[in-house]
N, C-alpha and C positions, 0 to 999 in steps of 0.2 A: 796931431790930429789922427784919429782912427776912424776909418770908414768901414761899415759893414758890407761884406761882399754878398752878392746874390749869385754871381757866377764869375768864373774865370774863363777867359777866352770864349765866351758865349754871347753872341749878339742878342740883345733884347729889344723890345719896343722902345722907341726914343722918348715918348712922353705918355704918361698915364695921368688922367685927371680924376680927382675924387671930389664929389660935390657934397657939402655938408651945410644944410640950411643956406645961410647967406655966404658961407666961406667957400672959396675955390682954392684948392691946394693942387699944385702941379709937382709931380715927381719926375725927374729927368734922369735917364740912364746915360752915363758917359763912360769914357775909358781912360786908362793910363797905360803907357807902353814903357817897358824898362826891363831890368834884370832882377831876378829874385836874389836878395842878399841874405835873407833869413826866412825860414819857414818852420814852424813848429808851434805846439800848444794850440792856440787859437788865433795866431798872428802871422801875417805875411808882410815882410818889408821889401819894397821895390825901389831900386835906384833908377831914376830917370834922368835924361839930359836936361829936362825943363826945371828940375828942382834940385837945389844944392843939398838938401837933406833927404834921406830915404822917406818914402811914403809908407805909412802903416795902414794895414787893412785887417779887419777881423773876419773870420769865416766860421762856418758851422757845418753840421752834418748835411744840410740841405744845399750847400754850395756845389755848383756843377763845374767839373773840370773837363775840358775838351781840347783836342789838338787843333792844329791850324786848318784842318778840313772840316771841323765840327763834330768829329767822332768822339764819343765819351772816352775818357782815360781814367785810370785809377789814381787816387790821391797819392799812391806810392811813387808815381812818376814825377811828382812835383818836388823840386829840390833847389837848393841854392845854386846860383850860377846860370840858371836857365833863363832865356829871354821869354817874356810873357806879356800878354795884353790882359789887363784886368778891366772888366766891365762892372760897374757898380751903380747903385742908385743913391742919390742924395736925398 
């Protein structure tokens, strides 16, 4: 399973609702904590204690990377072996 990233290490609103006629769709932002095992192309693999298999995320040029204080960092600082918290929207 691959999940698209909106931000790495960046807290976002917990719930956003979109109203379409009679349909109500809720988008929830959640997180995953682990260690980067692979980073490159448009994919990021994270090994977590909760999952026996690495979790796969896709990212784009609009993905935001920040450090633990919330300060923006360059994508060049993201590499395998680093602990990371990934915030994503389902």
